[in-house]
C-alpha positions as CSV (number, residue, x, y, z in Angstrom):
1,M,-32.3,5.6,44.9
2,H,-32.1,8.8,46.2
3,Q,-29.7,11.2,43.9
4,N,-27.6,13.7,45.4
5,P,-29.0,16.9,44.0
6,T,-25.5,18.5,43.4
7,F,-24.6,15.8,40.7
8,R,-27.5,16.7,38.7
9,P,-25.8,19.5,36.9
10,L,-23.0,17.5,36.2
11,R,-24.9,14.9,34.7
12,R,-26.8,17.2,32.2
13,L,-23.2,18.8,31.6
14,L,-22.0,15.8,30.6
15,L,-25.0,14.4,28.5
16,A,-24.8,17.7,26.7
17,G,-21.2,17.3,26.0
18,L,-22.0,14.0,24.5
19,A,-24.6,15.2,22.3
20,T,-22.4,18.0,21.3
21,L,-20.0,15.5,20.1
22,A,-22.2,13.3,18.6
23,C,-23.6,16.3,16.6
24,G,-20.3,17.1,15.4
25,I,-19.1,13.6,14.3
26,A,-22.6,13.6,12.0
27,Q,-21.9,16.9,10.7
28,A,-18.4,16.3,9.8
29,Q,-19.3,12.8,8.2
30,G,-23.0,13.8,6.6
31,N,-23.2,13.9,3.2
32,A,-19.7,16.2,2.6
33,P,-17.4,14.2,0.2
34,V,-14.5,12.0,1.8
35,R,-11.4,12.0,0.1
36,I,-9.3,9.0,0.0
37,L,-5.6,10.3,-1.0
38,V,-3.6,7.7,-3.1
39,G,0.2,8.7,-3.3
40,F,0.5,7.5,-7.1
41,P,-1.0,8.3,-10.6
42,P,-4.2,7.2,-12.0
43,G,-3.6,3.7,-13.8
44,G,-1.5,1.9,-11.6
45,G,-2.6,-0.7,-8.9
46,T,-3.2,1.4,-6.1
47,D,-5.5,3.9,-7.8
48,A,-7.7,1.0,-9.2
49,I,-7.9,-0.7,-5.7
50,A,-9.0,2.6,-4.0
51,R,-11.7,3.5,-6.8
52,A,-13.0,-0.3,-6.3
53,L,-13.4,0.4,-2.6
54,A,-15.0,4.1,-3.2
55,D,-17.1,2.9,-5.4
56,K,-18.9,0.8,-2.5
57,L,-18.0,2.9,0.2
58,K,-20.0,5.9,-0.7
59,D,-23.3,3.9,-0.4
60,Q,-21.9,2.6,3.2
61,L,-20.9,6.0,4.5
62,G,-24.3,7.8,2.6
63,A,-21.8,10.6,1.4
64,P,-19.7,10.9,-2.0
65,V,-16.0,9.3,-1.9
66,V,-13.5,10.5,-4.2
67,V,-9.9,9.6,-4.8
68,E,-7.5,12.1,-5.0
69,N,-4.2,11.2,-6.7
70,R,-1.6,13.3,-4.9
71,A,1.1,11.5,-6.8
72,G,5.0,11.6,-6.1
73,A,8.4,10.6,-4.3
74,G,6.7,7.3,-3.4
75,G,3.6,8.4,-1.5
76,Q,5.4,11.4,0.3
77,I,3.2,13.9,-1.1
78,A,-0.2,12.4,-0.1
79,G,1.4,11.5,3.5
80,Q,2.4,15.5,3.8
81,A,-1.3,16.0,2.7
82,L,-2.9,13.9,5.0
83,K,-0.9,15.2,7.5
84,A,-2.3,18.6,6.9
85,A,-5.8,17.8,6.5
86,A,-8.3,18.2,9.6
87,P,-8.8,15.4,11.5
88,D,-12.8,15.6,10.7
89,G,-13.2,12.2,9.1
90,H,-13.3,13.8,5.6
91,T,-9.8,12.6,4.9
92,F,-8.3,9.4,4.6
93,F,-5.0,7.6,3.0
94,L,-5.3,4.6,1.1
95,S,-1.5,3.2,1.2
96,H,0.3,0.1,1.3
97,D,3.6,-0.8,3.3
98,H,6.0,2.0,1.5
99,S,4.5,5.3,2.3
100,I,4.1,4.1,6.0
101,S,6.8,1.8,6.9
102,I,9.5,2.5,4.5
103,L,9.7,5.8,3.6
104,P,10.2,7.2,7.2
105,L,13.2,4.4,7.4
106,V,14.7,5.9,4.0
107,T,14.1,9.1,4.2
108,K,16.2,11.9,6.5
109,N,12.9,14.4,6.4
110,P,10.0,12.7,4.7
111,G,7.7,15.7,5.9
112,F,5.5,13.2,8.1
113,D,6.0,10.7,11.1
114,P,3.4,8.2,10.9
115,A,3.5,7.0,14.6
116,V,2.7,10.5,15.5
117,D,0.8,12.4,12.5
118,F,-1.5,9.3,11.4
119,V,-3.4,6.7,12.7
120,P,-4.0,3.6,11.2
121,V,-8.2,2.6,10.6
122,A,-8.0,-0.9,9.0
123,G,-6.5,-3.1,7.3
124,F,-7.9,-4.7,4.3
125,A,-5.2,-7.4,2.3
126,S,-1.6,-8.0,1.8
127,F,0.1,-8.5,-1.5
128,A,3.4,-9.6,-3.2
129,N,5.9,-7.8,-5.1
130,A,7.1,-9.8,-7.9
131,L,9.8,-9.4,-11.1
132,A,8.6,-9.4,-14.2
133,V,10.0,-9.1,-17.7
134,S,9.0,-7.4,-20.4
135,G,7.9,-8.7,-23.9
136,G,11.0,-7.1,-25.4
137,T,13.3,-10.4,-23.8
138,P,12.8,-14.2,-25.0
139,A,12.6,-15.0,-20.8
140,K,10.4,-16.7,-19.3
141,S,11.6,-17.4,-16.4
142,V,14.4,-16.1,-13.7
143,A,17.2,-18.4,-15.0
144,E,16.6,-17.2,-18.6
145,Y,16.2,-13.8,-17.4
146,V,19.7,-14.1,-15.9
147,R,20.8,-15.8,-18.7
148,F,19.6,-12.8,-21.4
149,V,21.7,-10.3,-19.3
150,Q,24.5,-12.3,-19.5
151,G,24.4,-12.5,-22.9
152,N,24.2,-8.7,-23.3
153,G,27.5,-7.7,-21.0
154,G,26.1,-8.9,-17.4
155,K,24.3,-5.5,-17.2
156,D,20.7,-4.2,-17.1
157,T,18.4,-1.7,-15.9
158,I,15.5,-2.8,-13.6
159,G,12.2,-0.3,-13.1
160,V,10.9,0.3,-9.8
161,P,7.9,2.6,-8.6
162,A,9.7,4.6,-6.2
163,P,13.1,5.5,-5.2
164,A,14.9,3.6,-1.9
165,S,11.7,1.3,-2.1
166,I,11.4,-2.3,-1.3
167,P,11.4,-3.2,-5.3
168,E,14.8,-1.4,-5.7
169,F,16.3,-3.3,-2.3
170,L,15.1,-6.5,-4.2
171,V,16.8,-5.5,-7.1
172,G,20.1,-5.1,-5.2
173,M,19.3,-8.9,-3.7
174,I,19.0,-10.2,-7.4
175,G,22.1,-8.8,-8.7
176,A,24.1,-9.9,-6.0
177,K,22.9,-13.6,-6.3
178,Y,23.5,-13.8,-9.8
179,R,26.2,-12.0,-9.9
180,L,24.8,-9.3,-11.9
181,D,25.3,-5.6,-12.2
182,L,21.7,-4.7,-11.9
183,Q,20.6,-1.1,-11.8
184,A,17.7,0.3,-10.4
185,A,15.5,2.9,-12.4
186,P,13.0,4.6,-10.0
187,Y,9.9,6.0,-11.3
188,R,6.9,8.1,-10.1
189,G,4.4,5.2,-9.7
190,S,3.9,2.0,-11.5
191,A,2.2,3.3,-14.4
192,P,4.8,5.1,-15.9
193,M,7.2,2.1,-15.3
194,M,4.4,0.1,-16.7
195,A,4.3,2.2,-20.1
196,D,8.3,2.0,-20.3
197,M,7.9,-1.8,-20.1
198,L,5.1,-2.4,-22.7
199,G,7.3,-0.1,-25.1
200,N,10.1,-2.4,-24.3
201,Q,12.3,0.7,-23.0
202,I,13.3,-1.2,-20.2
203,K,13.7,-5.0,-19.9
204,A,12.2,-6.0,-16.5
205,G,10.6,-4.4,-13.2
206,V,9.9,-5.1,-9.9
207,A,6.5,-3.6,-8.4
208,S,3.3,-5.2,-7.1
209,I,1.5,-8.2,-8.3
210,P,-1.6,-5.9,-9.2
211,D,0.6,-3.5,-10.9
212,F,1.5,-6.1,-13.1
213,I,-1.4,-8.7,-13.1
214,E,-3.5,-7.4,-15.8
215,N,-0.6,-7.3,-18.4
216,H,0.7,-10.8,-17.8
217,K,-3.0,-12.2,-18.3
218,A,-2.6,-10.6,-21.6
219,G,1.0,-12.0,-22.2
220,K,2.4,-8.6,-22.6
221,L,4.8,-9.2,-20.0
222,R,5.8,-12.3,-17.9
223,I,5.6,-12.2,-13.9
224,V,8.5,-14.8,-13.0
225,A,8.8,-14.7,-9.4
226,V,7.1,-13.4,-6.2
227,I,7.6,-12.5,-2.7
228,G,6.2,-14.4,0.2
229,D,6.7,-17.8,2.0
230,K,4.5,-19.7,-0.4
231,R,3.5,-19.1,-4.2
232,Q,0.6,-16.8,-4.9
233,A,-3.0,-18.2,-5.6
234,I,-3.3,-16.4,-8.5
235,L,0.0,-17.4,-10.1
236,P,0.6,-21.0,-9.1
237,E,3.1,-21.5,-11.7
238,V,5.3,-18.9,-10.3
239,P,8.2,-19.3,-7.9
240,T,9.1,-17.4,-4.8
241,F,12.2,-15.7,-4.5
242,T,12.8,-18.3,-1.5
243,E,12.6,-20.8,-3.8
244,L,15.1,-19.7,-5.8
245,G,17.6,-19.2,-2.9
246,I,16.8,-15.2,-2.4
247,T,15.9,-15.3,1.4
248,G,14.3,-12.7,3.9
249,L,11.4,-11.5,1.8
250,E,8.7,-14.2,3.3
251,E,6.7,-11.2,5.2
252,L,3.9,-9.9,2.5
253,P,3.3,-5.9,2.5
254,Y,0.2,-4.8,3.4
255,Y,-2.6,-2.4,1.9
256,G,-4.7,-0.5,4.9
257,L,-6.3,3.0,5.3
258,F,-4.8,5.8,7.6
259,A,-6.4,8.9,9.3
260,P,-5.0,12.3,10.3
261,A,-3.9,11.8,14.2
262,G,-6.7,13.1,16.2
263,T,-9.6,11.9,14.1
264,P,-12.5,11.2,16.8
265,Q,-12.7,7.4,17.7
266,P,-16.3,7.1,16.6
267,V,-15.7,8.6,13.2
268,L,-12.9,6.2,13.0
269,D,-15.1,3.1,14.0
270,R,-17.8,4.5,11.9
271,F,-15.5,4.3,8.7
272,N,-14.2,0.9,10.1
273,Q,-17.3,-0.9,10.3
274,A,-18.3,0.5,6.6
275,L,-14.9,-0.6,5.3
276,A,-15.6,-4.3,7.0
277,R,-18.8,-4.4,5.3
278,V,-17.6,-3.5,1.7
279,V,-14.7,-6.2,1.9
280,A,-16.8,-8.8,3.0
281,M,-18.8,-8.3,-0.1
282,P,-18.2,-11.3,-2.6
283,E,-17.8,-9.3,-5.6
284,V,-15.7,-7.0,-3.8
285,R,-13.3,-9.6,-2.4
286,E,-13.4,-11.6,-6.4
287,Q,-12.6,-8.0,-7.9
288,L,-9.2,-7.3,-5.1
289,T,-8.5,-11.1,-5.7
290,A,-8.2,-10.7,-9.4
291,M,-6.1,-7.8,-8.9
292,G,-3.5,-10.1,-7.3
293,L,-4.2,-9.5,-3.6
294,T,-4.9,-11.5,-0.5
295,V,-8.2,-9.9,1.0
296,S,-7.6,-10.3,4.8
297,Y,-9.9,-7.6,6.7
298,Q,-7.9,-6.2,10.0
299,P,-9.8,-4.1,12.4
300,Q,-8.1,-1.0,13.7
301,A,-6.3,-2.5,16.7
302,A,-4.8,-5.4,14.8
303,F,-3.9,-3.3,11.8
304,A,-1.9,-1.2,14.0
305,A,0.4,-4.0,15.5
306,R,0.9,-4.9,12.1
307,V,2.1,-1.9,10.6
308,K,4.2,-1.9,13.9
309,G,5.7,-5.3,13.4
310,Y,6.6,-4.8,10.1
311,T,8.3,-1.4,10.1
312,Q,10.3,-3.1,12.8
313,S,11.4,-5.9,10.5
314,W,12.3,-3.8,7.3
315,D,14.3,-1.2,10.0
316,R,16.6,-4.3,10.6
317,I,16.9,-5.1,7.4
318,I,17.8,-1.8,5.8
319,K,19.9,-1.2,8.9
320,S,21.7,-4.2,7.9
321,S,22.1,-3.8,4.2
322,G,24.4,-0.6,5.3
323,F,21.9,2.2,3.4
324,T,22.1,5.6,4.5
325,P,18.8,7.3,4.6
326,K,18.9,10.5,2.2
């Protein structure tokens, strides 16, 4: 077919532009280190998950992958760091629901708007929050913990990994259900909270199963209840809060990765594909499952929809609780 010669310069210009973009993407990722930001200190569940994935991602991406802990304010500092990062494929944020869905609902000015400043890359797991009691209590169930607190004046302090978090709301729900004066003690992540639990400085804590599971298996603390609409496969003997009469906690939180807004789609696609291959590895699935996660890979569009729906659900719950953003 004869081609109009006036289109040839445009075609050459378009092809040149595409070549430049492809070259830029290759240079952006290339062998330069890829950072995975984590909003909590080393030693916690989120940090362990990030390091497990980073170890395999480096081979898939052909570049070093480093975990960078930006701890503080329930992931707020890490979120601000992601917003400030160049959208070049060098920086990603591994986060659960708190930093992305909850912080913007409970904080007047978190320093970022996930819907504007971030782009979801992919989800890879869900998990359950749990109530655990320390070895300093005789309790082996929620009922026994309630009796323990009642025998100590009906008051107790329960640790949570971050202020104004789902674990903190859960402390209030437990207190209301059993008519106890329970106060949440916010920490800067689960690792320091765990240290106080293991040292019997606090008698109970609410955090994720990945935060608790190793010490639960070792008998150093005891998980006595979990959120969700069914019991967790890793803890079949532990009842859900729904079974105990505390409803509204059936939807499980998520884990996923996010990039700065404006990151080129081909870069996101490449990272997404690398993550999919890593999550499909039997040894990775086994490792994450042993941490207490339910591994469930979600590509970009499906994960973005899940984040949006989850955020809307908790927006309704938080508003109905009467909580005032601070």
